[in-house]
C-alpha positions as CSV (number, residue, x, y, z in Angstrom):
1,X,99.6,108.8,72.1
2,X,96.2,108.2,73.9
3,X,95.7,111.8,75.2
4,X,93.6,113.0,72.3
5,X,91.5,109.9,72.2
6,X,90.4,110.4,75.8
7,X,90.2,114.2,75.6
8,X,93.2,114.8,77.8
9,X,95.6,117.7,77.6
10,X,98.5,115.9,79.1
11,X,99.3,112.4,80.3
12,X,97.8,112.0,83.8
13,X,99.9,109.3,85.2
14,X,103.6,110.2,84.7
15,X,106.0,109.0,87.3
16,X,107.9,112.2,87.6
17,X,106.6,114.5,90.4
18,X,104.4,117.4,89.2
19,X,103.0,119.8,91.8
20,X,99.9,120.3,89.5
21,X,98.9,116.8,90.1
22,X,99.4,116.9,93.9
23,X,96.8,114.8,95.8
24,X,97.0,114.6,99.5
25,X,95.1,111.7,100.9
26,X,94.1,111.4,104.6
27,X,97.4,109.7,105.4
28,X,99.4,112.3,103.5
29,X,97.6,115.1,105.3
30,X,98.3,113.5,108.6
31,X,102.0,113.2,108.0
32,X,102.0,116.8,106.8
33,X,100.4,117.8,110.1
34,X,103.1,115.8,112.0
35,X,105.9,117.6,110.1
36,X,104.3,121.0,110.8
37,X,103.9,120.2,114.5
38,X,107.4,119.0,114.9
39,X,109.1,121.9,113.1
40,X,106.9,124.7,114.6
41,X,107.5,123.3,118.1
42,X,111.2,122.8,117.6
43,X,111.2,119.2,118.8
44,X,114.6,118.5,117.2
45,X,114.2,115.2,115.4
46,X,111.3,113.9,113.3
47,X,111.1,110.5,111.6
48,X,108.9,109.8,108.6
49,X,108.9,106.3,107.1
50,X,106.9,104.6,104.3
51,X,107.2,101.8,101.7
52,X,108.7,102.6,98.3
53,X,106.4,104.6,96.2
54,X,104.0,105.8,98.9
55,X,104.8,109.5,98.3
56,X,107.3,110.4,101.0
57,X,109.4,112.6,98.8
58,X,106.4,114.3,97.3
59,X,105.0,115.1,100.8
60,X,108.4,116.4,101.9
61,X,108.8,118.6,98.8
62,X,105.3,120.0,99.3
63,X,105.8,120.7,102.9
64,X,109.1,122.4,102.4
65,X,107.8,124.4,99.5
66,X,105.0,125.9,101.6
67,X,107.3,127.0,104.4
68,X,107.6,130.8,104.5
69,X,111.2,131.7,103.6
70,X,110.9,134.6,105.9
71,X,110.5,132.2,108.8
72,X,112.4,129.1,107.7
73,X,115.7,128.1,106.1
74,X,115.7,124.7,104.4
75,X,118.4,122.2,103.5
76,X,117.3,119.1,101.6
77,X,119.7,116.1,101.2
78,X,118.7,113.4,98.7
79,X,122.0,111.5,98.5
80,X,122.6,110.0,102.0
81,X,125.5,107.8,100.9
82,X,128.1,110.3,102.1
83,X,130.9,110.5,104.5
84,X,130.7,112.7,107.5
85,X,132.7,115.4,105.8
86,X,130.7,115.2,102.6
87,X,127.4,115.4,104.4
88,X,128.4,118.5,106.4
89,X,129.6,120.2,103.1
90,X,126.3,119.3,101.5
91,X,124.3,120.7,104.5
92,X,126.3,123.9,104.5
93,X,126.0,124.3,100.7
94,X,122.2,123.8,100.9
95,X,122.0,126.5,103.6
96,X,123.9,128.8,101.2
97,X,127.3,128.8,103.1
98,X,130.1,129.3,100.6
99,X,133.1,128.3,102.7
100,X,135.7,125.8,101.4
101,X,136.6,124.4,104.8
102,X,138.2,120.9,104.7
103,X,138.1,119.9,108.4
104,X,135.1,118.6,110.4
105,X,135.6,121.2,113.1
106,X,135.6,124.1,110.7
107,X,132.5,122.9,108.9
108,X,130.7,122.5,112.2
109,X,131.8,125.9,113.4
110,X,130.5,127.5,110.2
111,X,127.2,125.7,110.5
112,X,126.9,126.7,114.2
113,X,127.6,130.3,113.5
114,X,124.9,130.2,110.7
115,X,122.4,128.6,113.0
116,X,123.0,131.2,115.7
117,X,122.5,134.0,113.2
118,X,119.3,132.5,111.9
119,X,118.0,132.1,115.5
120,X,118.8,135.7,116.2
121,X,116.8,136.7,113.1
122,X,113.9,134.6,114.2
123,X,114.1,132.0,111.5
124,X,114.1,128.2,112.0
125,X,116.6,126.1,109.9
126,X,115.2,122.8,108.8
127,X,117.4,119.9,107.6
128,X,115.6,117.1,105.7
129,X,117.5,113.9,104.8
130,X,115.6,111.6,102.4
131,X,116.4,107.9,102.0
132,X,117.9,108.1,105.5
133,X,117.9,104.3,106.0
134,X,121.1,104.3,103.9
135,X,123.0,106.6,106.3
136,X,126.1,105.0,107.9
137,X,126.4,104.8,111.7
138,X,129.2,107.4,111.7
139,X,127.0,109.8,109.8
140,X,124.0,109.2,112.0
141,X,126.1,109.9,115.1
142,X,127.3,113.2,113.5
143,X,123.7,114.1,112.8
144,X,122.9,113.5,116.5
145,X,125.8,115.8,117.5
146,X,124.3,118.5,115.3
147,X,121.2,118.4,117.5
148,X,123.5,119.5,120.4
149,X,123.7,122.9,118.7
150,X,121.2,124.8,120.8
151,X,120.6,127.8,123.0
152,X,119.5,127.6,126.6
153,X,115.9,127.3,125.6
154,X,115.6,125.7,122.1
155,X,117.2,123.6,119.4
156,X,118.9,125.6,116.7
157,X,118.1,123.1,113.9
158,X,115.1,120.9,113.2
159,X,116.1,117.6,111.5
160,X,113.7,115.4,109.5
161,X,114.9,111.8,108.8
162,X,112.8,110.3,106.0
163,X,113.1,106.8,104.6
164,X,111.8,103.3,104.1
165,X,110.6,101.3,107.1
166,X,114.2,99.9,107.5
167,X,115.0,103.4,108.9
168,X,113.2,102.5,112.2
169,X,115.3,99.3,112.4
170,X,118.5,101.3,111.9
171,X,117.7,103.7,114.6
172,X,116.9,100.9,117.0
173,X,120.5,99.7,117.0
174,X,122.0,99.8,120.5
175,X,124.8,102.1,119.3
176,X,122.3,104.6,118.1
177,X,120.0,104.6,121.2
178,X,121.0,108.2,122.0
179,X,119.8,109.4,118.6
180,X,116.7,107.2,118.7
181,X,115.7,108.6,122.1
182,X,115.8,112.1,120.7
183,X,113.2,111.4,117.9
184,X,110.1,113.2,119.3
185,X,107.8,112.8,116.3
186,X,107.4,109.6,114.3
187,X,105.0,108.8,111.5
188,X,104.7,105.9,109.1
189,X,103.1,106.8,105.8
190,X,100.5,104.2,104.7
191,X,99.4,103.3,101.2
192,X,96.1,104.6,99.8
193,X,92.8,103.1,101.0
194,X,90.3,102.0,98.3
195,X,88.3,105.2,98.4
196,X,91.5,107.3,98.3
197,X,92.8,105.3,95.4
198,X,89.6,106.1,93.4
199,X,89.8,109.8,94.3
200,X,93.5,109.9,93.4
201,X,92.8,108.5,90.0
202,X,89.9,110.9,89.4
203,X,91.9,113.8,90.6
204,X,94.8,113.2,88.2
205,X,92.3,112.7,85.3
206,X,90.6,116.0,86.1
207,X,93.9,117.9,86.3
208,X,94.9,116.4,83.0
209,X,91.8,117.9,81.4
210,X,89.6,114.8,81.2
211,X,86.0,115.9,80.6
212,X,84.8,112.7,82.4
213,X,86.8,111.9,85.6
214,X,84.9,108.6,85.6
215,X,87.1,107.3,82.8
216,X,87.8,104.3,85.0
217,X,84.7,102.5,86.2
218,X,84.3,102.0,90.0
219,X,85.1,98.3,89.5
220,X,88.2,99.2,87.5
221,X,89.5,101.4,90.3
222,X,88.8,98.7,92.8
223,X,90.9,96.3,90.6
224,X,93.7,98.9,90.5
225,X,93.7,99.1,94.2
226,X,93.8,95.3,94.6
227,X,96.7,94.9,92.2
228,X,98.8,97.8,93.5
229,X,98.1,97.7,97.2
230,X,97.3,101.5,97.0
231,X,100.9,102.5,96.3
232,X,100.7,105.8,94.2
233,X,103.7,105.0,92.0
234,X,102.3,101.6,91.1
235,X,98.8,103.1,90.5
236,X,100.4,105.5,88.0
237,X,102.2,102.6,86.2
238,X,99.0,100.5,86.0
239,X,96.6,103.3,85.0
240,X,99.0,104.6,82.3
241,X,99.2,101.1,80.7
242,X,95.4,100.6,81.0
243,X,94.8,103.9,79.2
244,X,97.1,102.7,76.4
245,X,95.2,99.5,76.1
246,X,91.9,101.3,76.1
247,X,93.1,103.5,73.3
248,X,94.5,100.6,71.2
249,X,91.1,98.8,71.5
250,X,88.9,101.9,71.0
251,X,87.4,101.6,74.5
252,X,86.2,104.9,76.0
253,X,85.6,103.8,79.5
254,X,88.0,101.4,81.2
255,X,86.8,98.3,83.1
256,X,88.6,95.7,85.2
257,X,89.3,93.8,82.0
258,X,91.7,96.5,80.7
259,X,93.2,96.9,84.2
260,X,94.0,93.2,84.4
261,X,95.4,93.1,81.0
262,X,97.6,96.1,81.9
263,X,98.8,94.2,84.9
264,X,99.6,91.1,82.9
265,X,101.6,93.1,80.3
266,X,103.6,94.9,83.0
267,X,104.3,91.5,84.7
268,X,104.6,89.7,81.4
269,X,102.2,87.1,82.7
270,X,100.2,84.7,80.5
271,X,96.5,85.8,80.4
272,X,95.3,82.7,82.3
273,X,97.8,82.9,85.1
274,X,96.6,84.0,88.5
275,X,97.8,87.5,89.5
276,X,99.4,87.9,92.9
277,X,99.3,91.5,94.3
278,X,102.6,91.3,96.1
279,X,104.4,89.8,93.1
280,X,103.2,92.7,91.0
281,X,104.0,95.1,93.7
282,X,107.6,93.8,94.0
283,X,108.3,93.6,90.3
284,X,106.9,97.0,89.5
285,X,108.8,98.6,92.4
286,X,112.0,97.1,91.2
287,X,111.3,98.3,87.7
288,X,111.0,101.8,89.0
289,X,114.2,101.8,91.0
290,X,116.0,105.2,90.7
291,X,112.8,107.0,89.5
292,X,111.4,109.7,91.8
293,X,108.1,108.6,93.3
294,X,104.8,110.3,93.0
295,X,103.4,112.1,94.5
296,X,99.3,108.0,108.2
297,X,98.1,105.6,110.4
298,X,99.8,105.9,113.8
299,X,97.9,109.0,114.8
300,X,98.9,111.8,117.1
301,X,99.7,109.1,119.7
302,X,102.9,108.6,117.8
303,X,104.2,112.1,118.4
304,X,105.9,111.3,121.7
305,X,107.0,107.8,121.0
């Protein structure tokens, strides 16, 4: 609708992940480095957490997509609400195992044989479980047991548990202390800083074909950051609506006025009502539930926590 008005080839702020629009902020680059360190050094368990919409899934997809298939084998699990048997079947299927085994012991035996073969071939199997905060205690215990599959010198499988901050609380339960103690690399993905927020917006506009990446004034991008807390998914929502408002009113360069109006419309607030960032953040996040998010502050000191 507004693309032609602003000289855009495509909409720049869609919620669905698109590798063409990938923007890695400082925090995203740091979590990427932690993932690479953990996998290459075969540490066993890696934990990545972050609030809803901060880009965990996008970083994971990008990271896995750049692993050389000649050196790595990847299994990615998006639905963690599984029984132990269902999880193992999903893992084996993701690794390309075609067996129809029904028992836990048979599934584990097949997986172990596969891991030994990959190790002999010089490849590293990597298992990534997204939304891992939803895993049951029984499933987490089975995942811990998978880490016992090893040779005398190294782990046969690298496991990345990614999820919302609640994942850290789940792993802190007394009954999961053995698993928690095995997590060698931890990182919490932060939201975008104000400068990163502006660069993120400009980057997406450039990729979308905007002849002027300064379509949002500096004050407008500051307002976007204040209202969204720097969460990429919410930035996309707000900027998309602001562009629509600009188009409807014939405004070629967006100001804080259009951004605030977009926020009010998304929140269905009266124009004179004060805007609260966290109310906006919560409502918009709930409105996006079930939608894949778009696409780190602890530092390297967090590696051996």
